C-alpha positions as CSV (number, residue, x, y, z in Angstrom):
1,M,0.4,10.2,-18.8
2,N,3.1,11.1,-21.3
3,R,4.9,8.1,-22.8
4,P,7.7,9.2,-25.2
5,P,9.1,6.5,-27.4
6,S,12.8,5.3,-27.3
7,T,13.6,8.1,-29.7
8,A,12.0,11.6,-29.8
9,T,12.2,14.8,-31.8
10,V,12.1,18.0,-29.8
11,P,11.6,21.4,-31.6
12,A,14.5,23.6,-30.8
13,P,14.3,27.4,-30.9
14,E,16.9,29.4,-32.7
15,R,20.1,29.5,-30.5
16,P,18.5,27.9,-27.4
17,R,19.6,28.6,-23.9
18,L,21.4,25.6,-22.3
19,L,21.8,25.1,-18.6
20,V,24.2,22.6,-16.9
21,L,23.3,21.4,-13.4
22,H,26.3,19.9,-11.6
23,G,27.6,19.1,-8.1
24,E,30.2,20.9,-6.2
25,E,32.8,20.1,-8.8
26,T,32.3,21.8,-12.1
27,P,32.7,19.2,-14.8
28,S,35.6,19.6,-17.2
29,G,34.5,20.0,-20.8
30,L,32.1,22.9,-20.4
31,E,34.2,24.9,-22.8
32,R,33.0,22.7,-25.6
33,L,29.5,24.1,-25.0
34,H,30.6,27.7,-24.8
35,D,32.2,27.4,-28.3
36,H,29.2,25.6,-29.8
37,P,27.9,27.8,-32.7
38,G,24.3,26.6,-32.5
39,L,23.8,27.6,-28.9
40,G,22.8,30.9,-27.4
41,E,23.5,31.4,-23.7
42,V,25.2,28.6,-21.8
43,V,24.9,28.7,-18.0
44,H,26.0,26.3,-15.3
45,T,24.9,26.1,-11.7
46,T,24.7,23.9,-8.6
47,A,21.5,22.9,-7.0
48,D,21.4,25.9,-4.7
49,G,21.2,28.3,-7.7
50,L,19.0,26.3,-10.0
51,A,15.7,28.1,-9.3
52,G,17.3,31.4,-10.1
53,V,18.6,30.5,-13.5
54,L,16.0,27.9,-14.7
55,P,13.5,30.5,-16.2
56,G,14.1,30.8,-19.9
57,T,16.0,27.6,-20.2
58,D,15.3,25.4,-23.2
59,A,17.5,22.5,-22.5
60,L,19.0,21.1,-19.3
61,L,22.0,18.9,-18.9
62,V,21.9,17.2,-15.4
63,W,25.5,16.2,-14.5
64,D,24.7,15.7,-10.8
65,L,24.1,12.0,-10.2
66,F,21.5,12.1,-7.3
67,T,20.3,15.7,-7.3
68,E,16.6,16.3,-6.7
69,A,16.9,20.0,-7.2
70,L,14.9,20.0,-10.4
71,S,11.8,18.8,-8.6
72,A,12.0,21.7,-6.1
73,A,12.6,24.2,-8.9
74,W,10.1,22.8,-11.4
75,P,7.6,25.7,-11.2
76,K,10.4,27.9,-12.7
77,A,10.8,25.7,-15.8
78,D,8.8,27.9,-18.1
79,S,10.6,27.1,-21.3
80,L,12.1,23.7,-20.8
81,R,11.7,21.2,-23.6
82,W,14.5,18.7,-23.1
83,V,16.4,17.2,-20.1
84,H,19.5,15.1,-20.6
85,A,21.0,13.0,-17.7
86,A,24.7,12.3,-17.7
87,T,23.8,9.0,-16.1
88,T,22.0,5.8,-17.0
89,G,19.6,5.9,-14.0
90,V,17.1,8.7,-14.0
91,D,15.1,7.9,-10.9
92,N,16.0,11.3,-9.4
93,L,14.2,12.9,-12.3
94,M,11.0,10.9,-12.2
95,F,8.9,13.3,-10.2
96,P,5.2,13.9,-11.2
97,G,5.8,17.4,-12.6
98,L,8.3,16.2,-15.1
99,V,6.8,12.8,-15.8
100,N,3.4,14.3,-16.6
101,S,4.8,17.1,-18.8
102,D,5.7,17.0,-22.5
103,V,9.4,17.6,-21.7
104,V,11.5,14.8,-23.2
105,V,14.1,13.1,-21.0
106,T,17.1,11.3,-22.4
107,N,19.9,9.5,-20.6
108,S,23.4,8.2,-21.1
109,R,22.5,4.6,-21.8
110,G,25.4,2.7,-23.5
111,V,28.3,4.6,-21.9
112,F,28.8,2.4,-18.9
113,D,27.7,-1.1,-20.1
114,E,31.1,-2.7,-20.7
115,H,32.8,-0.9,-17.9
116,I,30.3,-2.2,-15.3
117,A,30.4,-5.7,-16.9
118,E,34.1,-5.9,-16.4
119,Y,33.8,-4.8,-12.8
120,V,31.2,-7.5,-12.1
121,L,33.4,-10.1,-13.8
122,G,36.3,-9.0,-11.6
123,L,34.2,-9.3,-8.4
124,V,33.1,-12.8,-9.4
125,I,36.7,-13.9,-9.9
126,S,37.8,-12.2,-6.7
127,F,35.1,-14.0,-4.7
128,A,35.8,-17.4,-6.3
129,K,39.6,-17.1,-6.0
130,D,39.6,-15.6,-2.5
131,F,41.7,-12.6,-3.5
132,P,40.8,-10.5,-0.4
133,R,42.1,-13.2,1.9
134,S,45.3,-13.5,-0.2
135,W,45.9,-9.8,0.2
136,E,45.3,-10.0,3.9
137,L,47.7,-12.8,4.3
138,Q,50.3,-11.0,2.2
139,R,50.2,-8.0,4.5
140,E,50.6,-10.4,7.4
141,R,53.5,-12.2,5.6
142,R,51.8,-15.5,6.2
143,W,52.0,-18.5,3.8
144,L,48.7,-20.3,4.0
145,H,47.8,-22.7,1.2
146,R,44.1,-22.9,0.4
147,E,41.8,-24.3,-2.3
148,T,39.5,-21.9,-4.2
149,E,36.3,-22.2,-6.2
150,R,35.7,-22.8,-9.9
151,V,34.1,-20.1,-12.0
152,T,33.4,-22.2,-15.0
153,G,30.1,-24.0,-14.6
154,R,28.8,-21.7,-11.8
155,R,25.3,-20.2,-12.3
156,A,24.6,-16.5,-12.3
157,L,21.3,-14.7,-12.2
158,V,21.3,-11.1,-13.6
159,V,18.4,-9.1,-12.3
160,G,17.7,-6.7,-15.1
161,T,17.8,-7.3,-18.9
162,G,18.8,-3.8,-20.1
163,P,22.1,-3.1,-21.9
164,I,24.1,-3.2,-18.6
165,G,22.6,-6.5,-17.6
166,R,23.2,-7.9,-21.0
167,A,26.8,-6.8,-21.1
168,I,27.3,-8.5,-17.7
169,G,25.6,-11.6,-19.0
170,R,27.9,-11.8,-22.0
171,K,31.1,-11.3,-19.9
172,L,30.1,-14.0,-17.4
173,T,29.1,-16.4,-20.2
174,A,32.5,-15.9,-21.8
175,V,34.3,-17.3,-18.8
176,G,32.1,-20.4,-18.8
177,M,29.3,-19.5,-16.4
178,R,25.7,-20.5,-16.9
179,V,23.8,-17.2,-17.0
180,E,20.1,-16.5,-16.7
181,A,18.2,-13.3,-16.0
182,S,15.0,-11.9,-14.5
183,G,13.0,-9.2,-16.2
184,S,9.4,-7.9,-16.4
185,H,8.1,-11.2,-18.0
186,A,9.3,-14.7,-18.1
187,R,10.4,-16.0,-21.5
188,G,12.7,-18.4,-23.3
189,G,15.1,-18.0,-26.2
190,D,16.7,-14.8,-25.1
191,P,19.9,-14.1,-27.1
192,D,22.0,-13.2,-24.1
193,F,20.4,-15.2,-21.3
194,G,18.5,-18.1,-22.8
195,R,15.9,-18.2,-20.0
196,V,14.5,-15.1,-18.4
197,Y,12.4,-15.3,-15.2
198,A,9.9,-12.7,-14.0
199,S,11.3,-10.3,-11.4
200,Y,8.5,-11.1,-8.9
201,L,8.8,-12.9,-5.6
202,D,5.1,-13.8,-5.3
203,P,3.8,-16.3,-7.8
204,D,2.2,-14.5,-10.7
205,P,0.6,-16.5,-13.5
206,D,0.4,-13.5,-15.7
207,H,4.2,-13.1,-15.8
208,G,5.4,-16.7,-15.6
209,P,8.1,-18.4,-13.5
210,G,9.8,-15.9,-11.2
211,L,12.4,-15.4,-8.6
212,R,11.3,-18.2,-6.3
213,E,12.3,-20.6,-9.0
214,A,15.5,-18.8,-10.1
215,L,17.2,-17.7,-6.8
216,P,17.7,-21.1,-5.2
217,E,19.8,-22.2,-8.3
218,A,22.1,-19.2,-8.5
219,D,25.7,-19.0,-7.2
220,Y,25.9,-15.3,-8.0
221,V,23.0,-12.8,-8.1
222,V,23.8,-9.6,-9.9
223,V,21.5,-6.6,-9.5
224,A,21.6,-4.4,-12.7
225,A,18.0,-3.1,-12.9
226,P,16.8,0.5,-12.9
227,L,15.3,1.9,-9.7
228,T,11.6,2.0,-10.2
229,D,8.5,1.5,-8.0
230,S,8.6,-2.2,-8.8
231,T,12.3,-2.7,-8.0
232,R,12.6,-0.5,-4.9
233,G,13.2,-2.8,-2.0
234,L,13.1,-5.9,-4.2
235,V,16.1,-7.5,-2.5
236,D,14.6,-8.0,1.0
237,R,14.7,-10.7,3.6
238,V,12.4,-13.0,1.5
239,F,14.6,-12.5,-1.5
240,L,17.8,-13.2,0.4
241,D,16.4,-16.2,2.2
242,L,15.8,-17.8,-1.2
243,M,19.5,-17.6,-2.1
244,K,21.9,-20.4,-1.4
245,P,24.0,-20.2,1.7
246,T,27.0,-20.3,-0.6
247,A,25.7,-17.6,-3.0
248,R,26.9,-14.0,-3.3
249,L,25.0,-10.9,-4.1
250,I,26.5,-8.1,-6.3
251,N,24.7,-4.7,-6.6
252,V,25.9,-2.3,-9.4
253,A,22.4,-0.7,-9.9
254,R,21.0,1.5,-7.3
255,G,21.2,1.2,-3.5
256,P,17.5,1.4,-2.6
257,I,16.8,-1.8,-4.6
258,V,18.4,-3.7,-1.6
259,V,17.0,-3.4,1.8
260,Q,20.2,-2.7,3.7
261,S,19.0,-3.9,7.1
262,D,17.9,-7.2,5.6
263,L,21.3,-7.7,3.9
264,V,23.2,-6.9,7.1
265,H,21.1,-9.6,8.8
266,A,21.8,-12.1,6.1
267,L,25.5,-11.5,6.2
268,E,25.6,-11.6,10.0
269,A,23.7,-14.9,10.0
270,N,25.8,-16.4,7.2
271,S,22.7,-17.1,5.3
272,I,24.5,-15.9,2.2
273,A,28.3,-16.2,1.6
274,G,29.0,-12.6,0.6
275,A,27.9,-9.3,-1.0
276,A,29.7,-6.9,-3.2
277,L,28.1,-3.4,-3.1
278,D,29.0,-0.5,-5.3
279,V,25.8,1.5,-4.5
280,F,24.0,2.2,-1.3
281,E,20.7,3.6,0.1
282,R,22.6,6.8,1.1
283,E,25.9,7.9,-0.4
284,P,28.6,8.3,0.6
285,L,28.5,5.4,3.0
286,K,29.1,6.6,6.6
287,A,32.1,5.2,8.5
288,I,29.8,3.7,11.1
289,N,27.8,1.6,8.6
290,P,28.1,-2.1,9.5
291,L,28.6,-3.0,5.8
292,W,32.2,-1.9,6.0
293,G,33.3,-4.7,8.3
294,L,30.9,-7.6,7.8
295,P,32.4,-11.0,6.8
296,G,32.0,-11.5,3.0
297,S,31.2,-7.8,2.4
298,V,33.0,-5.9,-0.4
299,V,32.3,-2.1,-0.5
300,S,33.3,0.2,-3.3
301,P,32.4,3.9,-3.7
302,H,30.0,3.9,-6.7
303,M,32.8,3.5,-9.2
304,S,31.9,0.3,-11.2
305,G,31.3,2.3,-14.4
306,D,34.0,4.9,-13.9
307,V,37.0,4.0,-16.1
308,I,39.6,6.4,-17.3
309,G,37.9,8.6,-20.0
310,W,34.3,8.0,-18.9
311,R,33.6,11.8,-18.7
312,D,34.7,12.2,-22.3
313,D,32.3,9.4,-23.4
314,L,29.5,11.2,-21.6
315,W,30.3,14.5,-23.4
316,E,30.5,12.7,-26.8
317,L,27.0,11.2,-26.3
318,F,25.5,14.5,-25.1
319,L,27.1,16.6,-27.9
320,D,25.7,14.1,-30.5
321,N,22.3,14.5,-28.9
322,L,22.7,18.3,-28.8
323,D,23.5,18.4,-32.5
324,R,20.4,16.2,-33.1
325,Y,18.3,18.6,-31.0
326,L,19.6,21.7,-32.9
327,G,19.0,20.0,-36.2
328,G,15.5,18.8,-35.5
329,R,16.5,15.1,-35.6
330,E,15.5,12.3,-33.3
331,L,17.2,12.2,-29.9
332,R,19.0,9.1,-28.7
333,N,18.0,7.3,-25.5
334,A,14.5,8.9,-24.9
335,V,13.2,7.7,-21.5
336,D,9.7,6.2,-21.2
337,K,8.7,8.3,-18.3
338,S,5.9,6.0,-17.3
339,R,8.5,3.2,-16.8
340,G,11.6,5.2,-15.7
341,Y,14.0,3.9,-18.3
342,V,14.7,3.7,-22.0
343,P,12.6,0.8,-23.4
344,G,13.9,-1.9,-25.8
C-alpha cells in the first residue's frame, strides 16, 4: 500500500491541466487560477460532469466537502498526479483506487485550527454559563435568577491529538481547564495535553490506558479526530455510558464518529447533560431529526471553522502548494493514505 510522507514531491508536466471540483456554488477566487502563468488549461465542474472532464487532468482541487464523485469517475483519471482537498478531513477521498495509487493527496490542514478552537471554547462557556436559557428567558421577558457553573478547574478530554485538537487544548487550558486527550497510543509528557490516553474502549495492553479510564473523569468531551476506520462509530452507547451524567459532548470532527441513535438515547435518558454538534451523519440535518429539540442539544450547520475570510485562507494554502508543484518542490500537508490523515 502506498504510504506517502508528510511532505511529497510530485513531478509536474509543463503547463499542467488543473481541474476544480466544486458543489452547486462555484467558489469565488477561480480567476486567480485562470491568470496563473504556470498552468495550461483550467477547468471547473460539479460532480455530474467530473467523468467527462477528468481525462487528461494532471492536478485536481476538490472544493466539495463531502463529494464521492472522484471514486465513481476514477477509471477516467488517466493522467492524475496530485489531488488537493480544500478541507482538513479527506475521508471522502480514501477509496481503494486512490489509496492504492501513486497519486499524492494533500489537504488544508492548518487553516481551521484556531477557528474551531474558538468555537469550542464558546460552546464550553455557553454550556457552563447557561446562555441558551438566558436567551429564552429574555425572549419571554422573564427575570429568573440562577447560579451557573465554573469553567476554571473543569476537566476536558479532547479526542484527537492533531492540530485542531491541540488548538482546542490550548484554548481550554488558557481559561483554567484541566485538559487531557486521547490518541493512538497512551503517553505522558505531551506538550499540549500532558497525559494522552489511547482511543480504545476495550482494554488494550499494547496501547496503554484508554477511554475507560479517561471518560469518567471528564466534564467535557470534545471530538476532534479524523474519520477513519478506527474512529467511525467510536462514540457509541458504551462510550456515552462511561461519561458523567453532568458531562457534555462536543463534536466538531465528522458526524459518523458519533452513533446518532445512541446519542439521542443518552440525551433522552439524561445520562449526559448535553451535546453540541456541528457535524452529523448526514448533512444537512433534516427538520424531523430529534437532535433539533432534545434537552441539552445544541445544533449548528457545520460552521465551526468558517470565519470571515476562510475561503481566502484556503486559496492561499492551495496557491502556495500549486507553486511548489510547478516548481518541483515538496508539497505541504501530504496525507498518509494508509491512515487517512497527515501524520505528525
